[in-house]
TORLOMI-390811 format. One line per 10 residues: number of its first residue (from 1); their letters; for each residue x, y, z of C-alpha. Coordinates in Angstrom, 3 decimals. Layout:
N
NUM = A = X:Y:Z; ...
//
This chain:
595
1 = MKKKFLSYCL = 49.546:117.798:-58.354; 50.779:115.455:-55.676; 48.372:116.952:-53.139; 45.365:116.461:-55.437; 46.361:112.862:-56.103; 46.662:112.167:-52.375; 43.249:113.686:-51.780; 41.696:111.418:-54.405; 43.288:108.387:-52.718; 41.967:109.257:-49.303
11 = VATGLLLASC = 38.442:109.705:-50.621; 38.611:106.392:-52.413; 39.855:104.598:-49.307; 37.011:106.032:-47.215; 34.438:104.927:-49.733; 35.971:101.428:-49.724; 35.831:101.178:-45.944; 32.240:102.421:-45.843; 31.328:99.832:-48.438; 32.928:97.066:-46.328
21 = ASSNPTVEGI = 31.157:98.178:-43.150; 27.773:98.068:-44.759; 28.368:94.675:-46.342; 27.469:92.658:-43.130; 24.006:91.137:-43.588; 21.147:91.824:-41.141; 20.948:89.412:-38.194; 18.098:86.920:-38.654; 18.611:84.275:-35.948; 20.891:82.510:-33.496
31 = EITSRGGVTS = 21.768:78.819:-33.295; 23.015:77.462:-29.920; 24.946:74.205:-29.603; 26.714:72.517:-26.707; 29.957:70.659:-27.043; 29.113:66.997:-27.493; 25.383:67.746:-27.728; 25.091:67.611:-23.906; 21.768:68.772:-22.413; 22.365:67.871:-18.739
41 = IEVGETLQLE = 25.291:68.153:-16.341; 25.880:67.534:-12.658; 26.335:70.094:-9.906; 29.900:71.441:-10.023; 30.467:70.589:-13.685; 30.899:73.082:-16.550; 29.647:73.075:-20.137; 30.696:75.260:-23.080; 27.871:76.645:-25.220; 28.494:78.147:-28.656
51 = AKVHPEGAIQ = 26.267:80.604:-30.493; 26.257:80.945:-34.315; 24.505:84.027:-35.646; 22.699:83.672:-39.000; 23.006:84.420:-41.818; 26.607:83.765:-42.751; 28.632:86.907:-42.469; 26.431:88.548:-39.816; 28.204:90.004:-36.794; 28.658:87.054:-34.399
61 = TVTWSSDNTN = 28.853:88.744:-30.976; 26.181:87.814:-28.407; 25.502:88.317:-24.691; 24.632:85.381:-22.435; 22.161:85.159:-19.510; 20.660:82.541:-17.175; 17.023:82.651:-16.070; 17.941:81.128:-12.678; 21.475:81.607:-11.392; 20.601:79.463:-8.368
71 = FATISDTGLV = 20.758:76.467:-10.734; 23.410:77.550:-13.253; 25.492:80.583:-14.194; 26.987:81.457:-17.585; 30.019:83.579:-18.468; 30.427:86.163:-21.257; 32.039:83.439:-23.354; 29.181:80.930:-22.869; 30.816:78.762:-20.208; 28.073:77.279:-17.981
81 = TAVAPGNVML = 28.707:76.337:-14.341; 26.163:74.048:-12.640; 25.210:75.251:-9.134; 22.250:73.191:-7.899; 19.784:70.585:-9.211; 17.042:72.115:-11.382; 16.015:73.172:-14.876; 17.427:76.379:-16.340; 17.165:78.326:-19.599; 20.369:79.893:-20.985
91 = TATSTENTSI = 19.792:82.685:-23.515; 21.989:84.235:-26.214; 21.076:87.758:-27.399; 22.526:89.442:-30.512; 24.478:92.601:-29.746; 23.489:94.003:-33.175; 19.753:93.430:-32.686; 18.666:92.693:-29.101; 15.283:91.478:-30.323; 17.008:88.439:-31.823
101 = TNSFALTVKA = 17.484:85.720:-29.153; 17.526:81.973:-28.677; 17.541:79.790:-25.549; 19.077:76.487:-24.574; 17.363:74.225:-21.991; 19.741:72.602:-19.535; 19.025:70.162:-16.706; 21.311:70.288:-13.684; 21.455:67.015:-11.765; 22.732:66.274:-8.283
111 = STDDGEWGER = 26.373:65.381:-8.188; 27.256:61.710:-8.017; 30.430:62.762:-6.237; 29.249:63.106:-2.630; 32.621:64.209:-1.281; 33.158:63.945:2.473; 29.406:63.569:3.117; 29.291:60.533:0.843; 32.049:58.866:2.853; 30.430:59.683:6.217
121 = EFTTHEQFLE = 28.476:56.917:7.951; 24.801:57.460:8.695; 23.976:58.773:12.177; 21.770:56.526:14.310; 18.657:57.988:15.919; 20.211:57.623:19.365; 23.371:59.392:18.204; 21.242:62.164:16.682; 19.480:62.826:20.002; 22.663:62.715:22.081
131 = SEKEQPIKVK = 24.859:64.757:19.735; 26.036:68.162:20.866; 25.070:71.249:18.896; 26.797:71.878:15.550; 27.889:68.248:15.229; 27.580:66.894:11.643; 24.565:64.629:11.178; 23.827:62.396:8.177; 20.480:60.568:8.040; 18.128:58.969:5.546
141 = GKVTYVQPVS = 14.426:58.233:5.362; 11.070:58.787:3.702; 9.305:62.151:3.934; 6.394:62.115:6.385; 5.416:65.805:6.522; 6.541:68.877:4.585; 5.722:72.313:5.964; 4.885:75.199:3.602; 7.860:76.980:2.037; 8.471:80.367:3.671
151 = DGLVSYYIQN = 11.039:82.938:2.498; 12.632:80.285:0.288; 13.094:77.858:3.210; 11.395:74.523:3.877; 11.175:72.367:7.018; 10.195:68.701:6.900; 10.392:65.283:8.593; 11.848:62.043:7.277; 11.562:58.613:8.901; 13.058:55.144:8.611
161 = GTDGYYIYQQ = 11.068:52.589:10.607; 10.553:54.318:13.963; 13.597:56.589:13.549; 12.443:60.115:12.730; 14.371:63.314:11.982; 13.360:66.958:11.689; 15.166:69.068:9.076; 14.683:72.767:9.778; 14.740:75.592:7.204; 16.517:73.962:4.289
171 = DATKFPVDAS = 17.121:76.071:1.177; 14.068:75.135:-0.899; 15.529:76.508:-4.139; 18.829:74.693:-3.902; 17.356:71.547:-2.356; 13.624:71.267:-3.230; 11.697:68.628:-1.259; 9.106:66.320:-2.811; 6.630:64.957:-0.250; 6.461:61.615:-2.084
181 = KSYEVGGFKK = 10.205:60.869:-2.077; 12.985:59.642:0.200; 16.280:61.415:0.849; 19.722:61.293:2.341; 20.397:64.501:4.286; 23.545:65.944:5.801; 23.577:68.953:8.119; 24.327:69.978:11.659; 22.694:69.342:15.038; 20.632:71.970:16.791
191 = YNNGVNEIVD = 18.559:71.687:19.969; 15.839:74.319:20.097; 13.116:74.616:22.762; 12.833:70.873:23.301; 13.151:69.912:19.634; 16.136:68.090:18.097; 16.775:69.458:14.599; 19.103:69.218:11.610; 20.018:72.657:10.256; 22.366:74.222:7.663
201 = VEYFKESKET = 21.934:71.348:5.195; 24.946:70.836:2.909; 24.237:67.347:1.560; 20.868:66.455:0.012; 20.335:63.507:-2.276; 17.315:61.532:-3.377; 17.469:57.970:-2.072; 16.395:54.935:-4.071; 16.036:52.808:-0.928; 12.611:51.693:0.234
211 = FNVTTTDVSN = 11.810:52.909:3.747; 8.939:51.835:5.957; 7.372:54.485:8.175; 6.140:52.958:11.431; 3.414:54.858:13.290; 3.701:53.682:16.910; 0.670:53.525:19.203; 1.971:54.998:22.481; -1.404:55.016:24.272; -0.180:52.478:26.823
221 = LNFDVEDDMK = 3.328:53.919:27.151; 4.559:56.681:29.446; 4.165:59.356:26.803; 4.148:62.054:29.465; 7.799:61.177:30.322; 10.216:62.452:27.705; 12.967:59.948:28.498; 10.549:57.101:27.751; 9.650:58.661:24.409; 13.150:59.396:23.089
231 = AYHDSKITIK = 12.985:56.490:20.665; 10.001:58.193:18.970; 11.297:61.766:18.956; 10.525:63.411:15.553; 8.638:60.225:14.570; 4.992:59.542:13.779; 2.996:58.238:16.726; -0.669:57.778:17.559; -2.655:58.060:20.785; -6.120:56.518:20.876
241 = NATIASKPAV = -9.084:57.075:23.181; -7.550:60.172:24.760; -9.766:62.818:26.329; -9.640:66.586:26.019; -8.253:67.709:29.396; -9.588:71.273:29.129; -11.417:73.339:26.543; -8.799:74.501:24.014; -7.811:78.171:23.883; -8.022:78.358:20.086
251 = KDDNYYTVSI = -6.130:81.220:18.394; -6.988:82.262:14.862; -3.587:83.711:13.974; -1.020:82.070:16.241; 0.027:78.723:17.656; -1.720:77.122:20.624; -1.818:73.827:22.489; -4.579:71.361:23.327; -4.166:69.276:26.496; -5.127:65.606:26.216
261 = EVGNKQTSLF = -4.828:62.722:28.658; -5.105:58.950:28.913; -5.569:57.771:32.478; -3.273:59.937:34.593; -0.863:60.573:31.707; -1.030:63.941:29.996; 0.507:65.509:26.894; -0.549:68.218:24.475; -1.165:68.771:20.794; 0.813:71.610:19.218
271 = INPKNMSSTE = -1.138:73.526:16.555; 0.969:76.030:14.599; -0.128:77.850:11.410; 3.475:77.719:10.162; 3.308:73.913:10.062; 0.419:73.675:7.590; -1.603:75.465:4.951; -3.983:78.231:5.999; -6.894:76.022:4.918; -5.798:73.208:7.240
281 = FEAINTKFKT = -5.212:75.626:10.122; -8.668:77.151:9.721; -10.289:73.705:9.537; -8.525:72.544:12.723; -9.522:75.737:14.547; -13.153:75.322:13.517; -13.141:71.798:14.932; -11.463:72.630:18.236; -13.763:75.595:18.879; -16.663:73.185:19.311
291 = VSEGMFVDVV = -15.027:70.590:21.572; -15.323:70.477:25.328; -13.495:68.961:28.274; -13.915:65.188:28.473; -14.492:64.539:24.761; -12.673:61.549:23.284; -10.122:62.026:20.525; -7.682:59.907:18.489; -4.599:61.696:17.173; -1.683:61.035:14.826
301 = GIMSAFGYSS = 1.287:63.391:14.804; 4.983:63.873:15.405; 6.226:63.154:18.943; 8.208:66.199:19.942; 8.673:68.691:22.762; 8.287:72.413:23.147; 9.382:74.783:25.907; 11.752:77.510:26.977; 14.122:75.995:29.540; 16.005:72.682:29.379
311 = KNLNTQIVIH = 15.713:69.158:28.046; 13.458:68.199:30.961; 10.300:69.140:29.112; 6.936:67.517:28.696; 6.479:65.747:25.382; 4.216:67.212:22.759; 2.569:66.020:19.561; 2.930:68.268:16.511; -0.218:68.243:14.345; -0.073:69.021:10.609
321 = SLSDITFPEV = -3.574:68.393:9.252; -7.196:67.916:10.261; -6.979:64.269:9.164; -4.519:63.718:12.051; -7.381:64.305:14.487; -10.381:61.991:14.776; -13.307:62.484:17.140; -15.565:59.498:17.713; -19.196:60.303:17.029; -20.219:62.969:19.518
331 = GDAQTINSAK = -23.285:62.232:21.614; -25.881:64.757:22.692; -24.473:64.917:26.234; -21.017:65.855:24.966; -22.501:68.401:22.556; -24.431:70.283:25.231; -21.444:70.256:27.586; -19.342:71.783:24.838; -22.063:74.362:24.183; -22.105:75.141:27.899
341 = DSLYLTNSIK = -18.381:75.924:27.806; -18.953:78.278:24.869; -21.877:80.224:26.338; -21.055:83.706:27.667; -22.945:86.914:28.494; -21.774:90.424:29.228; -20.627:90.898:32.844; -22.382:94.221:33.416; -25.370:96.241:32.218; -24.893:100.002:32.421
351 = TDQNSITLPT = -27.680:102.453:33.209; -28.148:103.409:29.534; -28.917:99.776:28.593; -32.473:98.479:29.004; -32.088:94.978:27.626; -29.678:92.078:27.315; -29.602:89.501:24.505; -30.238:86.003:25.853; -29.331:83.619:22.993; -31.579:80.649:22.275
361 = SLEGFEGVEI = -29.017:78.881:20.065; -25.252:78.870:19.466; -23.370:78.939:16.166; -21.627:75.635:15.510; -23.966:73.608:17.754; -26.733:72.360:15.510; -29.860:71.211:17.340; -28.929:72.825:20.660; -31.692:74.897:22.286; -31.222:77.366:25.150
371 = SWDSQNKAII = -33.858:78.742:27.495; -33.449:81.212:30.368; -34.770:81.649:33.893; -33.892:84.827:35.769; -33.615:84.543:39.546; -34.620:88.217:39.850; -37.244:88.892:37.192; -37.961:92.345:38.567; -34.527:93.403:37.327; -33.901:91.043:34.360
381 = ANDGTVTHPA = -36.947:89.398:32.808; -36.718:86.048:31.034; -36.942:87.846:27.687; -33.911:90.017:28.537; -35.769:93.202:29.461; -33.794:95.133:32.101; -35.197:97.353:34.867; -32.378:99.078:36.728; -32.602:98.963:40.535; -31.642:101.882:42.776
391 = KTTDVKLVAT = -28.385:100.180:43.795; -26.032:97.974:41.773; -27.219:94.359:42.000; -25.922:90.982:40.769; -28.574:88.859:39.077; -28.224:85.119:38.504; -29.494:83.823:35.169; -29.944:80.069:34.728; -29.458:78.809:31.174; -30.970:75.423:30.332
401 = IKKNQASTNK = -29.119:73.875:27.401; -30.840:70.996:25.593; -30.387:68.696:22.652; -33.036:66.039:22.219; -33.261:64.338:25.629; -29.918:65.591:26.949; -29.989:68.658:29.190; -27.653:70.668:31.427; -27.714:74.017:33.253; -25.278:76.914:33.512
411 = DIYVTVFGNN = -25.465:79.739:36.065; -24.337:83.115:34.756; -24.196:86.241:36.915; -24.755:89.691:35.461; -24.195:92.973:37.330; -26.986:95.518:36.743; -25.884:99.072:37.532; -28.058:101.077:39.923; -29.732:104.194:38.555; -29.864:106.080:41.852
421 = ETGTDVVTLD = -26.288:105.626:43.055; -23.880:108.364:44.037; -20.285:107.832:44.934; -16.892:109.434:45.247; -13.686:108.233:43.635; -11.192:107.376:46.362; -8.405:106.154:44.031; -8.234:106.066:40.234; -5.625:104.360:38.064; -5.678:104.626:34.262
431 = FDDGETTTVN = -1.930:103.839:33.723; -1.477:106.860:31.445; 1.121:108.182:33.905; 2.972:104.861:33.539; 5.415:106.270:30.990; 9.140:106.740:31.356; 11.482:108.917:29.287; 15.008:107.836:28.360; 17.759:110.192:27.165; 19.691:108.502:24.363
441 = DDGTTSTGSI = 23.432:108.791:23.759; 22.843:111.242:20.923; 20.816:113.549:23.154; 17.405:112.543:21.766; 14.704:111.144:24.014; 12.458:108.102:23.726; 9.439:107.100:25.757; 8.272:103.702:26.966; 6.431:101.842:29.683; 7.537:102.234:33.299
451 = KSGYAEGVVK = 7.010:98.441:33.619; 7.594:96.669:30.312; 8.124:93.148:31.707; 6.017:90.520:33.466; 8.329:90.144:36.472; 6.688:91.061:39.786; 7.241:94.693:40.738; 5.740:97.732:42.476; 4.813:100.956:40.686; 3.558:104.239:42.146
461 = LGNPKTEWML = 0.831:105.565:39.882; -2.719:106.905:39.824; -4.598:109.608:41.658; -3.594:109.960:44.393; -0.157:108.451:43.720; -0.385:104.974:45.232; 1.798:101.875:45.239; 0.452:98.942:43.213; 2.009:95.496:43.008; 1.907:94.012:39.506
471 = RNTLICKAEK = 2.666:90.295:39.181; 2.825:88.625:35.772; 1.473:91.947:34.530; 3.076:94.595:32.367; 2.138:98.133:31.371; 1.968:98.685:27.611; 0.640:101.068:25.015; -3.074:100.756:24.333; -2.716:99.886:20.660; -2.732:96.976:18.225
481 = SDAGNGKYTT = -3.615:93.868:20.282; -3.825:95.611:23.680; -7.227:97.111:24.535; -7.314:100.225:26.695; -8.518:103.797:27.081; -5.958:106.555:26.667; -2.288:105.878:25.999; -1.444:102.969:28.324; -3.114:99.830:29.655; -2.014:96.593:31.350
491 = RLRNNKDQAQ = -1.597:93.087:29.970; -2.179:90.207:32.411; -0.606:86.814:31.757; -1.819:83.517:33.166; 0.016:80.634:34.847; -0.819:77.082:35.871; 0.084:78.009:39.458; -2.344:80.491:41.028; 0.491:81.887:43.145; 2.218:82.934:39.913
501 = AARIEVKAGF = -0.816:84.021:37.883; -1.383:87.708:37.104; -2.336:89.962:40.030; -2.893:93.735:40.370; -2.912:94.637:44.076; -3.141:98.025:45.796; -0.498:98.241:48.530; -2.209:100.834:50.773; -5.462:100.782:52.741; -8.450:102.982:51.823
511 = DFNMLEFNAA = -12.105:103.457:52.785; -14.169:102.254:49.797; -16.936:99.753:49.078; -17.002:99.478:45.293; -14.388:98.421:42.712; -14.781:99.231:39.035; -12.454:98.431:36.132; -12.471:97.795:32.397; -11.309:94.468:30.942; -10.954:92.801:27.547
521 = LFGSDTATAL = -9.209:89.864:25.889; -5.705:90.426:24.568; -5.233:90.055:20.818; -6.449:86.773:19.373; -6.614:84.967:22.732; -9.881:83.274:23.632; -11.967:83.424:26.786; -10.255:83.749:30.148; -11.500:84.805:33.593; -10.675:87.175:36.455
531 = FVEYSTDNGT = -11.639:87.221:40.115; -11.298:89.710:42.956; -9.811:89.374:46.429; -10.180:91.931:49.212; -8.607:92.595:52.585; -9.984:94.643:55.504; -6.795:94.529:57.593; -4.265:96.162:55.245; -3.359:92.930:53.475; -2.767:90.644:56.460
541 = TWTKLDRQYA = -5.592:88.340:55.371; -7.407:88.086:52.071; -10.911:86.905:51.119; -11.712:85.693:47.618; -15.113:86.669:46.235; -17.025:83.690:44.830; -17.880:85.187:41.476; -15.572:84.880:38.475; -15.737:87.361:35.618; -15.513:85.682:32.201
551 = ISSKTLETIR = -13.534:87.824:29.735; -14.641:86.837:26.243; -14.641:90.095:24.250; -11.788:91.998:22.605; -13.671:95.221:23.414; -13.360:96.709:26.895; -16.334:96.154:29.175; -16.893:97.680:32.581; -16.932:95.384:35.602; -18.326:96.642:38.905
561 = VSIPGDGSNK = -17.783:94.722:42.142; -19.253:95.427:45.590; -16.555:95.093:48.275; -17.846:94.018:51.726; -16.649:95.420:55.064; -16.029:98.834:56.584; -13.000:100.836:57.606; -10.072:102.626:56.029; -7.711:99.619:55.844; -9.307:97.930:52.859
571 = RIAICAVAGL = -7.365:96.681:49.855; -8.295:94.877:46.637; -6.534:92.629:44.142; -7.641:91.808:40.582; -6.428:88.285:39.726; -6.295:86.030:36.659; -7.841:82.589:37.144; -4.938:80.116:36.916; -4.751:77.421:34.268; -6.714:79.087:31.465
581 = GNRSNVDDIR = -3.611:80.080:29.556; -4.905:83.315:28.016; -4.077:86.972:28.481; -6.300:89.962:29.181; -6.105:93.739:29.379; -7.235:95.705:32.453; -7.563:99.500:32.506; -9.340:102.347:34.334; -9.354:100.946:37.878; -11.536:102.900:40.355
591 = LIKVN = -11.950:102.453:44.093; -15.265:104.120:44.932; -17.039:105.074:48.146; -20.733:104.605:47.343; -23.280:106.381:49.583
//
């Protein structure tokens, strides 16, 4: 009887508990409140949020989340910690029904407690330039240029009067920059390739001061001497009535420079796609592709420097938009001279080609007309029809370039291959044997170029194996930006000094009278030029051939050169024309004895 009674009790208790468990009402909503009704806090502060689940009696447990933990975090108990200035949504989610949520909007403001940075005095511009690396720097000023955010980082300039500062790769999420505002900034000094920078920003605060930005006209100053321009480093300057010193080597996907001069003073404009939007970069490129040497230009930009050695660098002006560059109205004479610089033809016409296109106009040069006069019409007619001679012959074509009453001429030489020529290869060099194999520590092997750097050196390659001196020239795989046949090719780099410009020279004497090689532009570089030197006394003396070979195509073209003189002590050298600043690829060199 006792057992039955106990059994009845247990059953009754279970039913009671089940009844209690099912008595909690269904969750319908969540109400979020903050202590004191606060909706904004400063960086470093905390705020307690409380969630009340409705209706009364519903299970009250919730989970908390932040939609941007860079601005604020929140604990399991609803305690918010402010991290950086910004707007953030903090959400409570019912654990009983995860579809039931509510959010609380919180604004995080910059801290009014500036700590050690707030107590630090502002760094003068002179102190900024003279400071050693990693020294703390605190400056203030109005934003002059903001570069596009990349990988969450932003670089920008601020200026106070003539005092300018460059802040490099600041955390754009933690410290967003508004191009219309002024700021106080604290970070650390860095000197990088001629540019004084502030990096690793720790202190960033909007300033309520009014700053004037002074754009200094340095046209009459020694802007080609960096010491004289220190006062304007990282500041806005202008140069008026400058001239383009040489036709710009415009690059569609990389930075480049444009040389300008006033009198005997020279500096350069630095055009970098990272400093501006893609639209601005494309617009600037389009403009510079149509300018020529001697054109006048007014520029506004940031006085800076750029290089790879020491502080003794030429100054440079960083350009950020097309509006920074103004060209006075271009006359017809300037237009046709610019068109002349942009006019190129193929260097050679092979035996399977019976015509050459002789353009009568050029894209980007409205109103310019071009006519042609061949100096050997039996081989190349004025309409471009080609009749191959028995032997390879150079033909001069005279282009007359006109716009209205303005006119100029350009002589262009084209090599027409002979159709009745026989010859024997004396030496060939295609660089495909220019590979080296390295045994790694783990026993595996890897392959690479036998000459992967530009430093002058001698390699023994080709058929027959022959020593070749390569200066400012490397051997690389024929892929991506490097044009070549087979596996390897060469990349030639230019230099302002001809004695340091690229050179490929055979170091032994042979009996040949024709040189042939393939050449193309490297990557996105624009037109450059090569020339040939030869020696008949095993390199004691060298003679430079008059003709230059313009390299304007990214596709390999064959160049054939007749080499004067007799004997078995002849050498050749393929050379880059100094000062053009662009790179080229050369492959498939042949020394030929033509009968």
